[in-house]
DRENDO-276420 format. One record per residue (C-alpha): residue number from 1; residue in one letter; x, y negated, z negated. Coordinates in pm, 1 decimal. Layout:
// residues N
+------+------+----------+----------+----------+
! resi ! resn !       px !       py !       pz !
+------+------+----------+----------+----------+
!  NUM !    A !        X !        Y !        Z !
...
+------+------+----------+----------+----------+
This chain:
// residues 392
+------+------+----------+----------+----------+
! resi ! resn !       px !       py !       pz !
+------+------+----------+----------+----------+
!    1 !    M !   3635.0 !   -617.9 !   3752.5 !
!    2 !    E !   3480.2 !   -423.7 !   3466.2 !
!    3 !    A !   3471.8 !   -739.9 !   3255.0 !
!    4 !    R !   3288.5 !   -928.3 !   3531.0 !
!    5 !    L !   3037.8 !   -644.1 !   3563.7 !
!    6 !    S !   2981.0 !   -642.3 !   3187.6 !
!    7 !    R !   2917.8 !  -1016.9 !   3185.7 !
!    8 !    A !   2682.0 !   -980.7 !   3479.7 !
!    9 !    A !   2491.5 !   -703.5 !   3304.3 !
!   10 !    L !   2461.9 !   -921.2 !   2994.5 !
!   11 !    V !   2326.3 !  -1212.3 !   3197.3 !
!   12 !    V !   2069.1 !   -984.2 !   3359.1 !
!   13 !    A !   1964.1 !   -845.6 !   3020.3 !
!   14 !    V !   1919.4 !  -1194.7 !   2874.3 !
!   15 !    F !   1723.7 !  -1301.1 !   3182.1 !
!   16 !    L !   1491.4 !  -1002.5 !   3161.3 !
!   17 !    S !   1436.8 !  -1059.9 !   2790.0 !
!   18 !    S !   1350.7 !  -1423.8 !   2855.6 !
!   19 !    C !   1105.4 !  -1317.7 !   3122.6 !
!   20 !    A !    941.8 !  -1070.0 !   2887.0 !
!   21 !    V !    897.0 !  -1338.4 !   2621.1 !
!   22 !    S !    763.4 !  -1588.3 !   2872.0 !
!   23 !    L !    500.9 !  -1338.9 !   2985.2 !
!   24 !    G !    356.4 !  -1330.0 !   2634.4 !
!   25 !    A !     77.5 !  -1559.9 !   2518.0 !
!   26 !    S !     37.1 !  -1767.3 !   2204.9 !
!   27 !    H !   -241.6 !  -1934.5 !   2011.5 !
!   28 !    R !   -209.5 !  -2182.1 !   1726.1 !
!   29 !    T !   -440.7 !  -2261.4 !   1438.3 !
!   30 !    E !   -390.1 !  -2476.2 !   1129.4 !
!   31 !    N !   -176.1 !  -2220.3 !    945.6 !
!   32 !    F !    -73.8 !  -1962.2 !   1207.5 !
!   33 !    I !     83.8 !  -1939.3 !   1549.0 !
!   34 !    V !     38.0 !  -1597.6 !   1708.3 !
!   35 !    T !    238.4 !  -1447.8 !   1992.0 !
!   36 !    A !     76.1 !  -1147.3 !   2159.7 !
!   37 !    P !     74.3 !   -968.3 !   2497.0 !
!   38 !    T !   -247.6 !  -1143.7 !   2606.9 !
!   39 !    Q !   -406.6 !  -1481.8 !   2542.7 !
!   40 !    Q !   -728.1 !  -1324.6 !   2418.1 !
!   41 !    L !   -548.5 !  -1105.6 !   2164.9 !
!   42 !    A !   -339.1 !  -1397.8 !   2043.4 !
!   43 !    Q !   -654.2 !  -1603.7 !   1991.1 !
!   44 !    D !   -839.8 !  -1318.9 !   1819.9 !
!   45 !    V !   -554.4 !  -1251.4 !   1577.9 !
!   46 !    A !   -500.9 !  -1620.2 !   1498.0 !
!   47 !    E !   -867.2 !  -1692.3 !   1432.6 !
!   48 !    T !   -909.0 !  -1372.4 !   1233.3 !
!   49 !    A !   -602.1 !  -1458.9 !   1026.7 !
!   50 !    E !   -749.5 !  -1798.9 !    939.7 !
!   51 !    S !  -1087.5 !  -1656.0 !    842.5 !
!   52 !    M !   -923.9 !  -1382.0 !    635.5 !
!   53 !    R !   -697.3 !  -1634.3 !    464.4 !
!   54 !    R !  -1006.7 !  -1827.0 !    358.6 !
!   55 !    D !  -1237.8 !  -1536.8 !    272.0 !
!   56 !    L !   -980.8 !  -1318.2 !     95.0 !
!   57 !    A !   -855.1 !  -1612.4 !   -110.8 !
!   58 !    I !  -1209.4 !  -1676.2 !   -231.2 !
!   59 !    E !  -1251.5 !  -1305.7 !   -304.4 !
!   60 !    W !   -928.2 !  -1276.5 !   -507.1 !
!   61 !    L !   -889.2 !  -1626.4 !   -651.3 !
!   62 !    G !  -1233.9 !  -1782.5 !   -642.3 !
!   63 !    H !  -1126.7 !  -2068.2 !   -415.9 !
!   64 !    E !   -967.7 !  -2138.6 !    -79.5 !
!   65 !    L !   -599.3 !  -2211.1 !    -34.6 !
!   66 !    G !   -481.6 !  -2549.8 !     79.4 !
!   67 !    P !   -295.9 !  -2578.5 !    410.3 !
!   68 !    W !     60.5 !  -2450.6 !    408.0 !
!   69 !    Q !    342.6 !  -2693.2 !    469.7 !
!   70 !    D !    503.9 !  -2434.2 !    696.7 !
!   71 !    I !    309.6 !  -2261.3 !    970.0 !
!   72 !    C !    324.3 !  -1880.7 !    967.8 !
!   73 !    P !    433.3 !  -1721.7 !   1297.7 !
!   74 !    I !    280.1 !  -1381.8 !   1373.2 !
!   75 !    T !    424.2 !  -1147.4 !   1634.2 !
!   76 !    V !    183.7 !   -881.4 !   1761.3 !
!   77 !    N !    287.7 !   -554.1 !   1922.8 !
!   78 !    V !    -22.6 !   -366.6 !   2028.9 !
!   79 !    G !    -63.5 !    -13.3 !   2160.2 !
!   80 !    T !   -257.7 !    300.3 !   2079.6 !
!   81 !    H !     73.2 !    489.7 !   2065.3 !
!   82 !    L !    199.1 !    267.8 !   1783.8 !
!   83 !    G !    139.7 !    345.9 !   1420.4 !
!   84 !    A !    -29.6 !     73.3 !   1218.1 !
!   85 !    G !    226.5 !   -126.4 !   1023.2 !
!   86 !    G !    359.4 !   -469.2 !    946.7 !
!   87 !    A !    606.9 !   -679.2 !    753.1 !
!   88 !    T !    586.5 !  -1029.4 !    611.8 !
!   89 !    S !    894.7 !  -1220.0 !    501.4 !
!   90 !    F !    913.6 !  -1545.4 !    307.9 !
!   91 !    M !   1117.8 !  -1724.5 !     44.7 !
!   92 !    F !   1033.9 !  -1909.9 !   -274.8 !
!   93 !    E !   1162.1 !  -2249.7 !   -373.0 !
!   94 !    N !   1040.4 !  -2400.1 !   -699.8 !
!   95 !    G !    727.5 !  -2188.2 !   -691.0 !
!   96 !    R !    640.8 !  -2257.9 !   -327.7 !
!   97 !    P !    663.5 !  -1994.5 !    -53.7 !
!   98 !    F !    811.0 !  -2101.8 !    277.3 !
!   99 !    G !    982.0 !  -1958.8 !    582.8 !
!  100 !    W !    695.0 !  -1726.6 !    673.1 !
!  101 !    T !    755.6 !  -1454.1 !    930.3 !
!  102 !    M !    496.7 !  -1186.1 !   1003.3 !
!  103 !    S !    517.7 !   -891.2 !   1243.4 !
!  104 !    I !    225.7 !   -655.7 !   1296.0 !
!  105 !    Q !    171.7 !   -356.2 !   1521.4 !
!  106 !    G !    -73.3 !    -78.9 !   1600.2 !
!  107 !    S !   -394.0 !    -38.9 !   1793.4 !
!  108 !    R !   -606.2 !   -352.0 !   1827.2 !
!  109 !    E !   -864.4 !   -205.9 !   1591.0 !
!  110 !    R !   -616.3 !   -118.6 !   1315.6 !
!  111 !    I !   -435.2 !   -449.7 !   1350.1 !
!  112 !    L !   -753.7 !   -646.0 !   1289.5 !
!  113 !    D !   -917.3 !   -429.6 !   1023.0 !
!  114 !    S !   -616.2 !   -305.9 !    823.8 !
!  115 !    V !   -271.6 !   -445.5 !    900.9 !
!  116 !    L !   -368.1 !   -812.6 !    925.7 !
!  117 !    P !   -578.4 !   -826.6 !    606.1 !
!  118 !    H !   -302.4 !   -640.4 !    419.7 !
!  119 !    E !    -37.1 !   -890.6 !    527.8 !
!  120 !    I !   -262.2 !  -1193.9 !    476.8 !
!  121 !    T !   -327.0 !  -1081.8 !    119.8 !
!  122 !    H !     48.9 !  -1079.6 !     62.0 !
!  123 !    T !     61.2 !  -1444.5 !    166.1 !
!  124 !    I !   -231.3 !  -1531.9 !    -61.0 !
!  125 !    F !    -60.4 !  -1376.4 !   -362.6 !
!  126 !    A !    269.3 !  -1545.0 !   -278.3 !
!  127 !    T !     96.3 !  -1881.8 !   -255.3 !
!  128 !    H !   -103.2 !  -1832.0 !   -575.4 !
!  129 !    F !    168.5 !  -1691.0 !   -800.3 !
!  130 !    G !    468.4 !  -1867.4 !   -648.5 !
!  131 !    R !    694.2 !  -1575.7 !   -732.1 !
!  132 !    P !    742.9 !  -1208.6 !   -637.9 !
!  133 !    L !    490.5 !   -964.6 !   -783.8 !
!  134 !    P !    567.1 !   -616.6 !   -913.7 !
!  135 !    R !    570.4 !   -397.9 !   -606.0 !
!  136 !    W !    293.8 !   -165.2 !   -724.5 !
!  137 !    A !     54.4 !   -454.2 !   -787.6 !
!  138 !    D !    136.1 !   -635.6 !   -465.3 !
!  139 !    E !    119.9 !   -337.3 !   -231.1 !
!  140 !    G !   -157.4 !   -164.6 !   -423.4 !
!  141 !    A !   -389.2 !   -463.9 !   -417.8 !
!  142 !    C !   -314.3 !   -539.8 !    -52.7 !
!  143 !    T !   -406.1 !   -184.3 !     42.7 !
!  144 !    T !   -752.5 !   -221.9 !   -113.4 !
!  145 !    V !   -856.2 !   -461.3 !    164.1 !
!  146 !    E !   -773.9 !   -221.4 !    447.1 !
!  147 !    D !  -1027.1 !    -23.1 !    645.7 !
!  148 !    I !  -1171.7 !    285.3 !    476.1 !
!  149 !    S !   -990.9 !    511.8 !    723.6 !
!  150 !    E !   -653.4 !    380.4 !    607.5 !
!  151 !    R !   -747.5 !    379.3 !    239.8 !
!  152 !    Q !   -861.5 !    738.9 !    262.8 !
!  153 !    K !   -515.2 !    836.4 !    387.7 !
!  154 !    Q !   -356.2 !    678.3 !     81.4 !
!  155 !    H !   -606.7 !    854.5 !   -142.0 !
!  156 !    N !   -527.3 !   1190.8 !     14.9 !
!  157 !    M !   -151.3 !   1137.7 !      5.5 !
!  158 !    L !   -169.1 !   1055.8 !   -364.9 !
!  159 !    Y !   -270.1 !   1415.4 !   -438.4 !
!  160 !    E !     25.7 !   1542.8 !   -241.8 !
!  161 !    F !    268.9 !   1318.8 !   -426.9 !
!  162 !    L !    130.2 !   1407.7 !   -770.3 !
!  163 !    T !    164.0 !   1778.2 !   -699.3 !
!  164 !    T !    516.2 !   1762.9 !   -557.1 !
!  165 !    H !    689.8 !   1567.5 !   -834.7 !
!  166 !    R !    699.8 !   1245.9 !   -631.4 !
!  167 !    G !    479.8 !   1044.1 !   -864.1 !
!  168 !    I !    621.9 !    749.9 !  -1058.1 !
!  169 !    A !    593.3 !    716.4 !  -1435.8 !
!  170 !    F !    414.9 !    395.0 !  -1530.0 !
!  171 !    N !    700.5 !    266.1 !  -1744.2 !
!  172 !    E !    917.1 !    280.7 !  -1431.8 !
!  173 !    M !    656.3 !    167.6 !  -1181.5 !
!  174 !    F !    559.5 !   -145.0 !  -1375.4 !
!  175 !    A !    923.9 !   -255.0 !  -1380.2 !
!  176 !    M !    984.6 !   -221.3 !  -1005.4 !
!  177 !    T !   1065.1 !   -543.2 !   -823.5 !
!  178 !    E !   1219.1 !   -372.6 !   -519.4 !
!  179 !    Y !   1098.4 !    -91.6 !   -299.0 !
!  180 !    P !   1225.5 !    251.7 !   -406.2 !
!  181 !    S !   1394.0 !    476.1 !   -151.7 !
!  182 !    D !   1087.7 !    703.6 !   -159.7 !
!  183 !    V !    844.9 !    422.9 !    -86.5 !
!  184 !    L !    521.2 !    596.2 !     15.0 !
!  185 !    P !    430.9 !    722.6 !   -335.8 !
!  186 !    L !    452.9 !    362.5 !   -456.6 !
!  187 !    Y !    189.0 !    260.2 !   -203.3 !
!  188 !    S !    -48.6 !    545.7 !   -281.6 !
!  189 !    Q !    -10.1 !    523.8 !   -657.7 !
!  190 !    G !    -20.5 !    144.2 !   -661.1 !
!  191 !    Y !   -334.7 !    149.2 !   -449.3 !
!  192 !    S !   -504.1 !    399.3 !   -678.9 !
!  193 !    L !   -417.3 !    206.0 !   -994.4 !
!  194 !    A !   -526.0 !   -124.2 !   -839.1 !
!  195 !    R !   -859.4 !     37.7 !   -747.7 !
!  196 !    Y !   -892.1 !    166.8 !  -1101.7 !
!  197 !    F !   -835.4 !   -177.3 !  -1250.2 !
!  198 !    I !  -1059.5 !   -355.3 !  -1000.0 !
!  199 !    A !  -1339.3 !   -108.3 !  -1074.9 !
!  200 !    Q !  -1325.1 !   -225.4 !  -1437.3 !
!  201 !    G !  -1360.4 !   -596.4 !  -1384.6 !
!  202 !    G !  -1322.6 !   -703.9 !  -1025.3 !
!  203 !    K !  -1050.2 !   -865.5 !   -819.1 !
!  204 !    R !  -1027.3 !  -1196.8 !  -1003.0 !
!  205 !    K !   -975.7 !  -1024.5 !  -1335.3 !
!  206 !    F !   -701.4 !   -816.6 !  -1176.1 !
!  207 !    V !   -529.6 !  -1134.8 !  -1056.3 !
!  208 !    E !   -549.1 !  -1280.9 !  -1408.0 !
!  209 !    Y !   -405.0 !   -959.4 !  -1547.9 !
!  210 !    V !   -109.9 !   -959.4 !  -1310.5 !
!  211 !    G !    -47.3 !  -1325.8 !  -1381.5 !
!  212 !    D !    -44.4 !  -1274.1 !  -1757.3 !
!  213 !    G !    173.2 !   -964.8 !  -1729.6 !
!  214 !    M !    436.9 !  -1165.0 !  -1546.8 !
!  215 !    K !    398.9 !  -1472.5 !  -1766.1 !
!  216 !    W !    429.2 !  -1280.9 !  -2093.3 !
!  217 !    N !    694.8 !  -1039.6 !  -1966.6 !
!  218 !    N !    495.4 !   -773.0 !  -2147.6 !
!  219 !    W !    271.9 !   -539.7 !  -1951.6 !
!  220 !    T !    159.2 !   -349.7 !  -2259.1 !
!  221 !    R !     17.6 !   -667.9 !  -2410.4 !
!  222 !    A !   -147.4 !   -771.1 !  -2083.6 !
!  223 !    T !   -294.3 !   -424.4 !  -2029.6 !
!  224 !    Q !   -435.9 !   -416.2 !  -2381.7 !
!  225 !    Q !   -582.6 !   -765.0 !  -2367.4 !
!  226 !    H !   -743.0 !   -738.2 !  -2023.9 !
!  227 !    Y !   -841.8 !   -370.3 !  -2007.9 !
!  228 !    G !   -826.4 !   -237.3 !  -2362.1 !
!  229 !    Y !   -553.4 !     23.0 !  -2323.8 !
!  230 !    R !   -325.7 !     39.8 !  -2625.0 !
!  231 !    S !    -18.1 !    126.7 !  -2422.6 !
!  232 !    L !     98.9 !    217.4 !  -2076.3 !
!  233 !    S !     84.8 !    577.4 !  -2197.2 !
!  234 !    D !   -287.8 !    547.7 !  -2264.7 !
!  235 !    L !   -337.0 !    387.0 !  -1926.4 !
!  236 !    Q !   -139.2 !    662.9 !  -1756.8 !
!  237 !    V !   -340.1 !    936.3 !  -1931.7 !
!  238 !    T !   -681.7 !    796.4 !  -1847.1 !
!  239 !    W !   -586.0 !    701.2 !  -1493.3 !
!  240 !    L !   -467.1 !   1054.7 !  -1417.3 !
!  241 !    D !   -785.7 !   1196.2 !  -1566.8 !
!  242 !    W !   -982.1 !    967.0 !  -1334.7 !
!  243 !    V !   -775.4 !   1084.3 !  -1036.7 !
!  244 !    R !   -832.0 !   1449.6 !  -1130.7 !
!  245 !    R !  -1205.3 !   1380.6 !  -1129.1 !
!  246 !    G !  -1179.1 !   1259.1 !   -769.8 !
!  247 !    S !  -1145.1 !    885.6 !   -847.9 !
!  248 !    P !  -1521.4 !    835.9 !   -893.6 !
!  249 !    A !  -1688.2 !    496.8 !   -896.4 !
!  250 !    L !  -1722.6 !    344.9 !  -1241.3 !
!  251 !    P !  -2044.5 !    192.1 !  -1376.5 !
!  252 !    A !  -2071.3 !   -173.5 !  -1282.5 !
!  253 !    Q !  -2074.9 !   -284.7 !  -1645.3 !
!  254 !    Q !  -1788.1 !    -63.5 !  -1760.1 !
!  255 !    T !  -1510.2 !   -293.4 !  -1877.3 !
!  256 !    L !  -1282.6 !   -151.7 !  -2143.0 !
!  257 !    V !  -1226.1 !   -379.0 !  -2442.7 !
!  258 !    A !   -955.2 !   -323.0 !  -2701.4 !
!  259 !    Q !  -1194.8 !   -356.5 !  -2993.2 !
!  260 !    E !  -1432.6 !    -97.6 !  -2851.4 !
!  261 !    Q !  -1385.0 !    270.1 !  -2777.9 !
!  262 !    P !  -1035.9 !    408.3 !  -2713.2 !
!  263 !    P !   -969.1 !    411.1 !  -2338.2 !
!  264 !    A !   -892.6 !    782.5 !  -2328.9 !
!  265 !    E !  -1245.3 !    848.2 !  -2459.1 !
!  266 !    A !  -1422.8 !    615.7 !  -2217.1 !
!  267 !    A !  -1676.3 !    790.7 !  -1998.7 !
!  268 !    L !  -1581.3 !    816.8 !  -1631.9 !
!  269 !    V !  -1911.1 !    869.6 !  -1453.8 !
!  270 !    A !  -1886.6 !   1093.3 !  -1146.2 !
!  271 !    V !  -2053.1 !    868.6 !   -891.5 !
!  272 !    A !  -1913.6 !    912.9 !   -541.4 !
!  273 !    A !  -1714.8 !    611.4 !   -427.0 !
!  274 !    E !  -1676.1 !    525.4 !    -61.0 !
!  275 !    D !  -1306.3 !    603.8 !    -77.6 !
!  276 !    T !  -1368.5 !    955.8 !   -204.0 !
!  277 !    Q !  -1676.5 !   1077.9 !    -20.8 !
!  278 !    Q !  -1472.7 !   1337.6 !    167.5 !
!  279 !    T !  -1233.6 !   1427.8 !   -112.3 !
!  280 !    A !  -1303.1 !   1689.8 !   -376.6 !
!  281 !    P !  -1187.8 !   1636.8 !   -736.2 !
!  282 !    I !   -847.5 !   1784.3 !   -816.0 !
!  283 !    T !   -928.1 !   1921.6 !  -1159.6 !
!  284 !    Q !   -828.0 !   2263.8 !  -1035.2 !
!  285 !    L !   -480.1 !   2145.6 !   -935.1 !
!  286 !    A !   -307.2 !   2241.1 !  -1258.7 !
!  287 !    S !     33.4 !   2168.0 !  -1113.7 !
!  288 !    A !    -29.5 !   1793.8 !  -1077.5 !
!  289 !    T !    271.2 !   1612.3 !  -1215.9 !
!  290 !    I !    407.6 !   1261.7 !  -1240.4 !
!  291 !    T !    775.6 !   1298.7 !  -1314.0 !
!  292 !    E !    919.2 !   1056.9 !  -1566.2 !
!  293 !    A !   1228.7 !    863.2 !  -1470.5 !
!  294 !    T !   1421.8 !   1050.2 !  -1738.9 !
!  295 !    S !   1311.0 !   1394.0 !  -1618.7 !
!  296 !    T !   1455.0 !   1413.3 !  -1269.5 !
!  297 !    E !   1639.7 !   1734.9 !  -1350.8 !
!  298 !    E !   1321.2 !   1921.4 !  -1443.4 !
!  299 !    D !   1278.2 !   2260.8 !  -1279.7 !
!  300 !    L !   1042.4 !   2194.6 !   -989.5 !
!  301 !    S !    924.1 !   2556.1 !   -988.3 !
!  302 !    S !    736.3 !   2515.0 !  -1314.4 !
!  303 !    T !    531.4 !   2248.6 !  -1488.0 !
!  304 !    A !    596.5 !   2387.2 !  -1834.5 !
!  305 !    G !    694.3 !   2099.7 !  -2058.4 !
!  306 !    G !    643.3 !   1854.6 !  -1771.8 !
!  307 !    W !    450.7 !   1529.8 !  -1760.6 !
!  308 !    Y !    125.1 !   1688.5 !  -1649.0 !
!  309 !    S !    124.2 !   1933.0 !  -1938.9 !
!  310 !    R !    162.0 !   1649.5 !  -2187.0 !
!  311 !    V !   -106.7 !   1443.8 !  -2013.8 !
!  312 !    R !   -345.6 !   1737.2 !  -2013.1 !
!  313 !    D !   -285.3 !   1807.7 !  -2380.3 !
!  314 !    E !   -316.5 !   1441.4 !  -2471.9 !
!  315 !    T !   -644.1 !   1407.0 !  -2285.0 !
!  316 !    I !   -790.5 !   1709.9 !  -2459.7 !
!  317 !    A !   -656.9 !   1593.7 !  -2794.1 !
!  318 !    S !   -805.6 !   1247.6 !  -2751.3 !
!  319 !    R !  -1149.3 !   1397.8 !  -2711.1 !
!  320 !    N !  -1099.1 !   1583.8 !  -3037.6 !
!  321 !    N !   -981.0 !   1268.1 !  -3213.8 !
!  322 !    V !   -628.3 !   1400.6 !  -3241.2 !
!  323 !    K !   -349.2 !   1146.6 !  -3235.0 !
!  324 !    Q !   -191.9 !   1132.1 !  -2889.9 !
!  325 !    A !    174.8 !   1153.7 !  -2817.6 !
!  326 !    S !    322.8 !    845.2 !  -2656.3 !
!  327 !    F !    586.5 !    788.6 !  -2396.0 !
!  328 !    S !    915.1 !    633.4 !  -2489.5 !
!  329 !    N !   1057.5 !    317.5 !  -2340.1 !
!  330 !    E !    720.9 !    175.3 !  -2230.2 !
!  331 !    A !    633.0 !    -65.6 !  -2507.5 !
!  332 !    T !    751.8 !   -370.5 !  -2319.1 !
!  333 !    I !    831.9 !   -399.7 !  -1952.7 !
!  334 !    A !   1018.9 !   -723.0 !  -1904.4 !
!  335 !    T !   1017.6 !   -926.7 !  -1589.1 !
!  336 !    P !   1228.6 !  -1236.8 !  -1544.5 !
!  337 !    A !   1081.8 !  -1524.3 !  -1745.2 !
!  338 !    T !   1203.6 !  -1774.5 !  -1490.8 !
!  339 !    E !   1293.9 !  -1731.6 !  -1129.8 !
!  340 !    V !   1580.5 !  -1871.4 !   -936.1 !
!  341 !    A !   1515.6 !  -2182.1 !   -732.4 !
!  342 !    T !   1522.2 !  -1993.7 !   -404.5 !
!  343 !    A !   1465.1 !  -1623.5 !   -351.9 !
!  344 !    S !   1379.6 !  -1418.7 !    -46.8 !
!  345 !    Q !   1089.0 !  -1179.8 !    -41.9 !
!  346 !    T !    976.0 !   -924.7 !    211.5 !
!  347 !    V !    662.2 !   -719.3 !    184.7 !
!  348 !    S !    549.3 !   -451.9 !    422.0 !
!  349 !    R !    274.8 !   -211.3 !    510.5 !
!  350 !    P !    413.5 !    129.0 !    609.8 !
!  351 !    Q !    245.8 !    372.8 !    841.4 !
!  352 !    P !     89.9 !    667.1 !    654.4 !
!  353 !    V !    228.3 !   1017.3 !    698.4 !
!  354 !    G !     88.8 !   1225.2 !    978.4 !
!  355 !    R !     36.0 !    952.9 !   1235.1 !
!  356 !    P !    292.5 !    919.1 !   1515.4 !
!  357 !    G !    452.7 !    586.5 !   1589.0 !
!  358 !    Q !    683.7 !    330.2 !   1436.9 !
!  359 !    I !    699.3 !    224.4 !   1078.8 !
!  360 !    I !    819.8 !   -121.2 !    992.1 !
!  361 !    L !    977.3 !   -156.8 !    650.8 !
!  362 !    E !   1202.0 !   -428.3 !    520.2 !
!  363 !    W !   1392.4 !   -470.3 !    198.6 !
!  364 !    S !   1539.5 !   -793.7 !     69.7 !
!  365 !    R !   1719.0 !   -914.2 !   -240.5 !
!  366 !    P !   1724.0 !  -1268.1 !   -381.1 !
!  367 !    A !   1973.6 !  -1480.6 !   -194.6 !
!  368 !    T !   2113.6 !  -1609.2 !   -524.4 !
!  369 !    A !   2179.5 !  -1267.7 !   -677.6 !
!  370 !    S !   2486.9 !  -1251.7 !   -895.3 !
!  371 !    Q !   2801.8 !  -1200.6 !   -696.5 !
!  372 !    N !   2940.9 !   -989.8 !   -977.1 !
!  373 !    Q !   2660.3 !   -738.1 !   -943.2 !
!  374 !    A !   2719.5 !   -487.4 !   -668.3 !
!  375 !    A !   2424.6 !   -456.3 !   -436.1 !
!  376 !    P !   2281.3 !   -104.2 !   -417.9 !
!  377 !    T !   2345.2 !     89.2 !   -101.9 !
!  378 !    P !   2029.7 !     79.7 !    111.9 !
!  379 !    Q !   1865.3 !    418.0 !    132.5 !
!  380 !    H !   1653.8 !    461.5 !    441.5 !
!  381 !    R !   1447.2 !    773.5 !    478.4 !
!  382 !    L !   1273.7 !    878.9 !    796.6 !
!  383 !    I !    944.8 !   1034.6 !    697.1 !
!  384 !    P !    861.8 !   1363.7 !    874.3 !
!  385 !    G !    617.6 !   1298.1 !   1153.7 !
!  386 !    F !    738.0 !    945.6 !   1221.7 !
!  387 !    R !    875.0 !    840.3 !   1554.5 !
!  388 !    G !   1077.4 !    521.5 !   1553.9 !
!  389 !    T !   1293.8 !    324.9 !   1317.3 !
!  390 !    L !   1299.4 !    171.9 !    975.4 !
!  391 !    W !   1367.4 !   -196.4 !   1011.2 !
!  392 !    R !   1575.5 !   -370.5 !    752.3 !
+------+------+----------+----------+----------+
């Protein structure tokens, strides 16, 4: 009897699920098919996705993308009670992405002005590069196309992370190909660094830089050639100084060149940028710290001898023409010279702290990973203030 009731309950559940799906609406364009609660929303998202795919590709690459061989399905979950977030999954085969799957959620406004452009930019990069990007560059650049309200949250959270020992040393961040367990600092720090680079040469130069960094397997060389920084240490020092000043806009013509002035001595003009109009500089926050990967045991009650102290001293010393100290283990950050024929990739846009709702996050590892290498145990962390689940 109980077995028959269980089977009956299962049939009812499947029937109700089928009904729920059938009540949804869909709209198809050349590259997307969107499923949403209403026909109008499905059409709006699909047409916006196509226009963003065209316009953002021109903005980042200088040209439109050709049609994809595989259409990209987009599932939309809309509601003012939902936090803005999304995830896009795909695989690479011989430099071509395929198997697109995109899920987006949030209010209608945030879906169209933040989540969708973020996820579309992921697909543009995947199509252009034909391989996974370093996480900081991928997520950081994709965040720059979001609405100012979302970017401001990342800007504000960066200060919190830098003052609570949750920052990521550049020698570690540049090597990341997977999401860390503490993922939100990667988004905020990657966004800030992407902004910093883009301010010094634009989006297309940033794309060239990322491409060369991956091609050469040497981020120090790429950073020096494209932006003039002698090392990732120099980049880290001047970037933090820029953040302490409130991340001001840079002069339009300011592009650092290796043969010109040392980057640490370059003038950072305090012109208010749109991202920082409501944010004061953090020069007074003397406890700001980015903890190096090798310094996880540092006493969190004091910054003496910490990363910030060295950065502060190096910045002052550079202005007095004193030789700066350098970080160890950052001379060359290697990325795989060649990729496997087929690898899975999932990118996501998490919901910022302080806004109730779900957050959608996904992690994936290449399908052809060595069987002899034990896969790390997934570490999922529910961020305080979130309501919902972490999807994997």
